[in-house]
C-alpha angles and dihedrals in degrees: 000000000000122000099199093150094066114099099200097180092049092053090046089052091052090052088056089050091050089242100121124089126187119214111201122203126216086236089064092051094048090045092058092046098043108027113193094008127113100216098188092053092048092049090047090055094050091047096049094245107182103208134079094226100080106175116155097251093050094048092046090048092051093050094044088055097043090047091041084222124092091188091059092049090052095047091048090050091053090046089050089054091050093051093047092051093047088054089054092046090054088065093053107098092193093064117095109246092214092055091048092052090049093050090052089059096048096090096170094067120113116226093257092047091052096045100039110022098038105025099032103237125194093036115226117251094021099136091184092065111094092211092058092046092047091049090054093066117092098248124146098201134041122183122198142176090203119102092208122100097217095118089057088056091051090052093048088050085066092048092256120141109224123192115217118214130171132207110236096220093177126044092237091063091070088080100030095055113064118244092247088073096045117103114278109212091201096054114105111195117226133176090260093044104031127178119239106196117197113205097181103046136261126283092230086070110045093190089062095061120111094216114127127062089251089053090054092050091049090047091053093048092053104035093058090058098038096049091058098041116084113242099023093092129024113272090231089059095046091049092047092054095045103039113022136074107269120212108203103204122195101350124148107216090220096053129101089241093058096041094053093045093049100039101040108027111022110034122096097015100144095187097052114100122228110293140196132250118193112217130179116249104267090222085071093053112083093194089065108090098187112030096185096052092043091051091049092049095049092048091049092045098052094038091064115121092249090060110020100193129155115206131232108202106213142055126308095250092054091050094049092049092054091046090048091054090051092046090051090050095253 
Protein backbone atom coordinates (compact mmCIF):
# COMPACT_ATOMS: atom_id res chain seq x y z
CA UNK A 1 0.00 0.00 0.00
CA UNK A 2 1.59 3.33 -1.01
CA UNK A 3 2.67 5.91 1.57
CA UNK A 4 2.80 8.95 -0.67
CA UNK A 5 1.85 11.34 2.16
CA UNK A 6 5.05 10.72 4.13
CA UNK A 7 7.74 13.39 3.66
CA UNK A 8 10.79 11.42 4.79
CA UNK A 9 13.36 14.17 4.29
CA UNK A 10 11.24 16.67 6.18
CA UNK A 11 10.91 14.33 9.18
CA UNK A 12 14.66 13.64 9.04
CA UNK A 13 15.32 17.38 9.09
CA UNK A 14 13.06 17.79 12.12
CA UNK A 15 15.02 15.06 13.91
CA UNK A 16 18.18 17.08 13.29
CA UNK A 17 16.42 20.14 14.72
CA UNK A 18 15.34 18.12 17.81
CA UNK A 19 11.72 18.73 16.81
CA UNK A 20 10.56 15.13 16.47
CA UNK A 21 9.11 13.03 19.31
CA UNK A 22 8.28 9.31 19.15
CA UNK A 23 5.29 8.03 21.13
CA UNK A 24 5.55 4.28 21.76
CA UNK A 25 2.55 2.12 22.51
CA UNK A 26 2.47 -0.83 24.86
CA UNK A 27 1.24 -2.86 21.88
CA UNK A 28 4.57 -2.20 20.15
CA UNK A 29 6.57 -3.33 23.18
CA UNK A 30 4.49 -6.48 23.67
CA UNK A 31 4.73 -7.23 19.95
CA UNK A 32 8.53 -7.25 20.08
CA UNK A 33 8.53 -9.48 23.17
CA UNK A 34 5.80 -11.89 22.10
CA UNK A 35 5.79 -12.03 18.29
CA UNK A 36 2.69 -13.68 16.89
CA UNK A 37 0.96 -13.90 20.27
CA UNK A 38 -2.18 -12.04 21.34
CA UNK A 39 -1.37 -11.40 24.97
CA UNK A 40 -4.77 -10.01 25.99
CA UNK A 41 -6.58 -13.05 24.56
CA UNK A 42 -4.19 -15.48 26.25
CA UNK A 43 -4.52 -13.72 29.61
CA UNK A 44 -8.31 -13.69 29.17
CA UNK A 45 -8.28 -17.45 28.71
CA UNK A 46 -6.19 -18.09 31.81
CA UNK A 47 -8.39 -15.75 33.86
CA UNK A 48 -11.71 -17.26 32.77
CA UNK A 49 -12.84 -14.10 30.96
CA UNK A 50 -16.36 -14.83 29.60
CA UNK A 51 -16.59 -12.52 26.56
CA UNK A 52 -15.24 -12.72 23.01
CA UNK A 53 -13.92 -9.13 23.00
CA UNK A 54 -10.71 -9.63 24.95
CA UNK A 55 -8.87 -6.31 24.88
CA UNK A 56 -6.48 -5.70 27.75
CA UNK A 57 -8.53 -3.03 29.55
CA UNK A 58 -11.67 -5.17 29.52
CA UNK A 59 -9.91 -8.28 30.79
CA UNK A 60 -8.16 -6.31 33.54
CA UNK A 61 -11.46 -4.69 34.54
CA UNK A 62 -13.22 -8.07 34.70
CA UNK A 63 -10.52 -9.59 36.91
CA UNK A 64 -10.25 -6.55 39.17
CA UNK A 65 -14.01 -6.82 39.81
CA UNK A 66 -14.14 -10.60 40.26
CA UNK A 67 -11.13 -10.48 42.60
CA UNK A 68 -12.52 -7.34 44.29
CA UNK A 69 -8.92 -6.17 44.11
CA UNK A 70 -7.41 -4.18 41.25
CA UNK A 71 -3.90 -4.57 42.69
CA UNK A 72 -4.19 -8.36 42.53
CA UNK A 73 -5.35 -8.20 38.90
CA UNK A 74 -2.35 -6.04 37.98
CA UNK A 75 0.20 -8.18 39.80
CA UNK A 76 -1.24 -11.34 38.22
CA UNK A 77 -1.02 -9.72 34.79
CA UNK A 78 2.66 -8.91 35.34
CA UNK A 79 3.27 -12.44 36.61
CA UNK A 80 1.52 -13.80 33.52
CA UNK A 81 3.89 -11.77 31.32
CA UNK A 82 6.90 -13.12 33.20
CA UNK A 83 5.79 -16.72 32.78
CA UNK A 84 5.04 -16.21 29.08
CA UNK A 85 8.46 -14.64 28.47
CA UNK A 86 10.26 -17.37 30.40
CA UNK A 87 8.52 -19.93 28.20
CA UNK A 88 9.90 -18.14 25.12
CA UNK A 89 13.36 -17.88 26.68
CA UNK A 90 13.36 -21.65 27.23
CA UNK A 91 13.34 -22.07 23.44
CA UNK A 92 16.37 -19.79 22.96
CA UNK A 93 19.41 -22.04 22.59
CA UNK A 94 21.78 -19.10 23.09
CA UNK A 95 20.60 -18.45 26.66
CA UNK A 96 22.58 -20.02 29.49
CA UNK A 97 20.41 -22.67 31.24
CA UNK A 98 21.97 -21.94 34.63
CA UNK A 99 21.12 -18.25 34.29
CA UNK A 100 17.57 -19.07 33.26
CA UNK A 101 17.08 -21.36 36.27
CA UNK A 102 18.47 -18.67 38.55
CA UNK A 103 16.15 -16.03 37.10
CA UNK A 104 13.16 -18.31 37.72
CA UNK A 105 14.04 -18.35 41.43
CA UNK A 106 14.43 -14.56 41.72
CA UNK A 107 10.84 -13.81 42.62
CA UNK A 108 11.42 -10.18 43.57
CA UNK A 109 12.27 -9.08 40.03
CA UNK A 110 9.93 -6.77 38.16
CA UNK A 111 9.08 -7.77 34.59
CA UNK A 112 11.47 -5.17 33.16
CA UNK A 113 14.27 -6.23 35.51
CA UNK A 114 13.84 -9.86 34.52
CA UNK A 115 13.66 -9.25 30.78
CA UNK A 116 16.25 -6.49 30.42
CA UNK A 117 18.65 -6.59 33.35
CA UNK A 118 18.83 -10.36 33.72
CA UNK A 119 18.03 -11.78 30.27
CA UNK A 120 19.45 -8.95 28.14
CA UNK A 121 16.49 -7.83 26.04
CA UNK A 122 16.63 -6.11 23.64
CA UNK A 123 19.94 -7.65 22.57
CA UNK A 124 22.55 -5.11 21.50
CA UNK A 125 23.39 -4.91 17.78
CA UNK A 126 20.09 -6.48 16.68
CA UNK A 127 19.26 -4.13 13.80
CA UNK A 128 15.92 -5.86 13.22
CA UNK A 129 14.62 -4.85 16.63
CA UNK A 130 12.59 -1.63 16.37
CA UNK A 131 13.62 -0.52 19.88
CA UNK A 132 17.31 -0.65 18.96
CA UNK A 133 16.71 1.22 15.72
CA UNK A 134 14.59 3.86 17.43
CA UNK A 135 17.25 4.36 20.11
CA UNK A 136 19.87 5.01 17.42
CA UNK A 137 18.16 8.22 16.28
CA UNK A 138 19.29 11.46 17.93
CA UNK A 139 16.13 12.28 19.85
CA UNK A 140 16.05 13.95 23.28
CA UNK A 141 12.55 12.85 24.36
CA UNK A 142 10.60 9.61 24.07
CA UNK A 143 7.02 9.30 25.29
CA UNK A 144 5.42 5.93 25.94
CA UNK A 145 2.24 4.35 27.25
CA UNK A 146 4.17 1.16 28.05
CA UNK A 147 5.12 0.50 31.68
CA UNK A 148 8.17 -1.55 30.64
CA UNK A 149 11.71 -0.12 30.60
CA UNK A 150 12.96 -1.87 27.46
CA UNK A 151 13.57 1.33 25.49
CA UNK A 152 15.90 2.48 28.26
CA UNK A 153 17.91 -0.72 27.77
CA UNK A 154 18.13 -0.10 24.02
CA UNK A 155 19.39 3.43 24.70
CA UNK A 156 21.98 2.21 27.20
CA UNK A 157 23.14 -0.36 24.65
CA UNK A 158 24.28 2.66 22.61
CA UNK A 159 26.04 4.25 25.61
CA UNK A 160 23.30 6.80 26.08
CA UNK A 161 22.19 7.70 29.59
CA UNK A 162 18.40 7.84 29.64
CA UNK A 163 16.44 9.31 32.52
CA UNK A 164 13.17 7.55 33.35
CA UNK A 165 10.25 9.62 34.62
CA UNK A 166 6.64 8.62 35.21
CA UNK A 167 3.43 10.62 35.13
CA UNK A 168 1.60 10.25 38.45
CA UNK A 169 -1.87 9.99 36.95
CA UNK A 170 -3.49 9.45 40.34
CA UNK A 171 -2.75 11.43 43.55
CA UNK A 172 -1.90 8.25 45.49
CA UNK A 173 1.03 7.59 43.17
CA UNK A 174 2.96 10.53 44.57
CA UNK A 175 3.89 8.29 47.51
CA UNK A 176 3.92 4.92 45.71
CA UNK A 177 6.38 5.91 42.97
CA UNK A 178 9.85 6.81 44.36
CA UNK A 179 11.12 10.36 43.98
CA UNK A 180 13.84 9.26 41.55
CA UNK A 181 11.11 8.76 38.92
CA UNK A 182 9.29 12.02 39.62
CA UNK A 183 9.84 14.89 37.16
CA UNK A 184 13.03 16.84 37.78
CA UNK A 185 12.44 20.48 36.74
CA UNK A 186 16.19 21.04 36.39
CA UNK A 187 16.75 18.15 33.97
CA UNK A 188 17.31 19.20 30.35
CA UNK A 189 16.99 16.23 27.95
CA UNK A 190 19.69 15.81 25.30
CA UNK A 191 20.37 13.16 22.68
CA UNK A 192 23.05 11.64 24.94
CA UNK A 193 20.87 11.92 28.05
CA UNK A 194 17.32 11.53 26.72
CA UNK A 195 14.14 11.55 28.75
CA UNK A 196 11.86 8.51 28.57
CA UNK A 197 8.51 9.63 29.97
CA UNK A 198 6.07 6.87 30.95
CA UNK A 199 2.46 8.00 30.89
CA UNK A 200 0.91 4.72 32.08
CA UNK A 201 3.10 3.81 35.04
CA UNK A 202 6.05 1.45 35.62
CA UNK A 203 5.83 -2.31 36.00
CA UNK A 204 7.95 -2.20 39.18
CA UNK A 205 4.96 -0.54 40.87
CA UNK A 206 1.75 -2.41 39.90
CA UNK A 207 -0.52 0.26 41.42
CA UNK A 208 0.88 2.77 38.91
CA UNK A 209 -0.30 0.83 35.83
CA UNK A 210 -3.09 2.25 33.69
CA UNK A 211 -4.60 -1.15 32.92
CA UNK A 212 -8.31 -1.45 33.68
CA UNK A 213 -11.13 0.54 32.10
CA UNK A 214 -11.51 2.45 35.37
CA UNK A 215 -7.80 3.29 35.29
CA UNK A 216 -8.19 4.70 31.80
CA UNK A 217 -11.13 6.84 32.88
CA UNK A 218 -9.21 8.12 35.92
CA UNK A 219 -6.24 8.83 33.67
CA UNK A 220 -8.42 10.86 31.30
CA UNK A 221 -9.91 12.84 34.15
CA UNK A 222 -6.51 13.81 35.52
CA UNK A 223 -4.35 14.21 32.43
CA UNK A 224 -6.63 16.90 30.95
CA UNK A 225 -6.07 19.05 34.02
CA UNK A 226 -2.41 18.20 34.58
CA UNK A 227 -1.33 18.81 31.00
CA UNK A 228 -2.61 22.36 31.18
CA UNK A 229 -1.34 23.17 34.69
CA UNK A 230 2.26 24.31 34.92
CA UNK A 231 4.37 22.00 37.07
CA UNK A 232 2.28 18.83 36.78
CA UNK A 233 4.23 17.57 33.76
CA UNK A 234 7.78 18.39 32.69
CA UNK A 235 7.89 21.45 30.45
CA UNK A 236 9.95 19.48 27.96
CA UNK A 237 7.13 16.93 27.65
CA UNK A 238 4.42 19.55 27.32
CA UNK A 239 6.41 21.37 24.64
CA UNK A 240 7.14 18.13 22.77
CA UNK A 241 3.44 17.26 22.62
CA UNK A 242 2.35 20.75 21.58
CA UNK A 243 5.07 21.81 19.15
CA UNK A 244 7.01 18.89 17.61
CA UNK A 245 6.27 16.23 15.00
CA UNK A 246 4.87 13.21 16.81
CA UNK A 247 5.47 9.67 15.57
CA UNK A 248 2.73 7.39 16.92
CA UNK A 249 4.33 3.95 16.91
CA UNK A 250 2.31 0.76 17.25
CA UNK A 251 -1.08 2.19 18.16
CA UNK A 252 -4.37 0.62 17.15
CA UNK A 253 -6.76 3.46 16.44
CA UNK A 254 -9.57 1.53 18.15
CA UNK A 255 -7.66 0.90 21.40
CA UNK A 256 -7.98 2.71 24.73
CA UNK A 257 -4.33 3.73 24.41
CA UNK A 258 -4.91 5.51 21.12
CA UNK A 259 -8.20 7.11 22.10
CA UNK A 260 -6.76 8.62 25.27
CA UNK A 261 -3.62 9.87 23.52
CA UNK A 262 -5.59 11.46 20.70
CA UNK A 263 -8.48 12.87 22.66
CA UNK A 264 -6.73 14.19 25.74
CA UNK A 265 -3.14 15.01 24.79
CA UNK A 266 -2.86 15.57 21.07
CA UNK A 267 -6.04 17.16 19.79
CA UNK A 268 -6.34 20.89 19.33
CA UNK A 269 -2.63 21.71 19.61
CA UNK A 270 -2.43 24.57 17.07
CA UNK A 271 1.38 24.89 17.18
CA UNK A 272 2.13 21.24 16.48
CA UNK A 273 3.10 20.47 12.86
CA UNK A 274 1.52 17.62 10.92
CA UNK A 275 2.60 14.33 12.40
CA UNK A 276 2.67 10.64 11.46
CA UNK A 277 0.71 7.65 12.78
CA UNK A 278 1.92 4.19 11.83
CA UNK A 279 -0.96 1.80 11.18
CA UNK A 280 -0.88 -1.85 10.13
CA UNK A 281 -2.10 -2.60 6.63
CA UNK A 282 -5.82 -3.45 7.10
CA UNK A 283 -5.43 -6.33 4.63
CA UNK A 284 -3.44 -8.06 7.39
CA UNK A 285 -6.18 -7.56 10.00
CA UNK A 286 -8.84 -10.31 9.79
CA UNK A 287 -11.35 -8.36 11.91
CA UNK A 288 -11.59 -5.68 9.18
CA UNK A 289 -14.34 -6.67 6.75
CA UNK A 290 -13.79 -3.93 4.14
CA UNK A 291 -10.13 -2.90 4.04
CA UNK A 292 -10.54 -0.09 1.50
CA UNK A 293 -13.35 1.64 3.41
CA UNK A 294 -11.55 1.17 6.73
CA UNK A 295 -8.38 2.70 5.31
CA UNK A 296 -10.30 5.66 3.91
CA UNK A 297 -12.06 6.21 7.24
CA UNK A 298 -8.85 6.12 9.29
CA UNK A 299 -7.10 8.52 6.92
CA UNK A 300 -10.02 10.96 7.08
CA UNK A 301 -10.32 10.60 10.85
CA UNK A 302 -6.68 11.30 11.65
CA UNK A 303 -6.36 14.03 9.01
CA UNK A 304 -8.96 16.21 10.80
CA UNK A 305 -7.71 19.64 11.84
CA UNK A 306 -7.84 18.71 15.52
CA UNK A 307 -5.33 15.86 14.94
CA UNK A 308 -3.40 16.53 11.66
CA UNK A 309 -1.81 13.13 11.14
CA UNK A 310 -0.58 11.51 7.96
CA UNK A 311 -0.60 7.70 7.96
CA UNK A 312 2.12 5.23 7.16
CA UNK A 313 0.52 1.90 6.27
CA UNK A 314 2.85 -0.83 7.45
CA UNK A 315 4.71 -2.02 10.54
CA UNK A 316 6.90 0.06 12.82
CA UNK A 317 10.15 -1.59 11.78
CA UNK A 318 9.50 -0.87 8.10
CA UNK A 319 8.73 2.76 8.91
CA UNK A 320 11.86 3.21 11.02
CA UNK A 321 14.07 1.65 8.35
CA UNK A 322 12.80 4.07 5.71
CA UNK A 323 13.18 6.99 8.08
CA UNK A 324 16.69 5.86 8.99
CA UNK A 325 17.70 5.82 5.31
CA UNK A 326 16.38 9.35 4.89
CA UNK A 327 18.08 10.53 8.09
CA UNK A 328 21.38 9.03 6.93
CA UNK A 329 21.01 10.79 3.61
CA UNK A 330 20.16 7.63 1.67
